[in-house]
N, C-alpha and C positions, 0 to 999 in steps of 0.2 A: 437458428439459436446460436447463442455462445454459451460457453459454460467458463466459469472463473472458479478454479479451486485453490483455496487459501491453505497454507500450512506455515505452522512454526509458533504460534502463539505460546502463552504459558505464563508462569509467575516468576519473577525476578526481583533482587533485591535492588535497592536504588545504586546508582553507579554501574551496574551490570549490564552486558551487552545482549541483545537477541536479534534474531533474524529472520524475516517473514519471505516466503515466497508464494506467488500467484501463477498458475499455470492455465493459460486459455487454449481452448477447444471449441471447434464447431466451426460455424461461419464467420472466420476470422481475416477472411480477405480483405483488405483494406482496413485493418485495425490499426490504429495509428497511435493515440495517446493512452497509456497505461499509467495508473497511480493508485495511491493509497490514500483513503480517508481514514479518520477516526471520529468515535462519537463516545464521550465519557455520559454518564448518567445524568439526565438533566440538561445537558447541553446539546448545542446543535452539532451537526455533522461538520467537520472541518477538513481541509485539505492537509496532509502530512507531506506527500511527495509526488510529483509526476513525472513521466519523461516521455519523449515522442519516439516514434519509430527511428528517428535520426539523431537522437541522443541530448536532444534539449530536455534541461531539468528544470523544477520548479519546486520550491521547497516553502512550506510554511514556516514563518517567522520563528515559531517557538520551537523548532527543531534545526534549524539552520546551525551548521558545524557540529551538529551531532549524530544526524540521520545520513544516510547516503542510500540513494536509489540507482538501481541498475538494471539493465534488460538483456537478455539473451534472446534477439529475434528468431533465431533457428529454432530455438524451444517454445517460441511464443511464451515466455516466462518473464516475470518481472520480480526482483529482490528489494528487499527493505532491510538494509544494516542499520541497526538503531544501538548507538553506543550511549554512555554515560546518560543511561535513564533515570528519569525522576518520576516521583509517584504521579506527578500531573502528567505523565504520558499514560496512564490507566485508561483504558477504554477498549472499544471493539474495534477492530481495524478491518475495514472493507477494502477489498480491491475493486478497481473501478477500469472500464475500458471504454474508450471512444473510437470512431470511425469515421474515415474521410468522407465527406460528401453527406452526412447525415447528423440529426440531433439525437440520435438515438445512442444510449449509453446502456452498460451492463454493470451488474455489481455480483460480486461473491456474496458468499452466504455469512461471512464474517469470522474473525478469530478474535480470542480475548486476550489482551496484553492485561497483566497486572503488576505493578512496580510497588512491592511494600517491603518495608522490614520486618 
């Protein structure tokens, strides 16, 4: 089993910054891609950003240029730096982990991000 523990959500005003982190533990041998997805009320879950163990990144169109994903492989932790936050960034943010050689993926419990004045 794999456990993903997220931290760092909260309430911020538009234009402010916030950072999230997600620590993986358990059977994480062959863990490759880690990422963040978000889900706003009434909407489908969407990709925010992802990063492979080799450092290749992928971003959702709405966050390009504002968000940055990074990873510490030694700590099995992925980080999401969110700058210039907008009200439309509000939602539940979920950490995701995928593994080499399998379609199995794991999700964290989610952390709430609210951008409001």
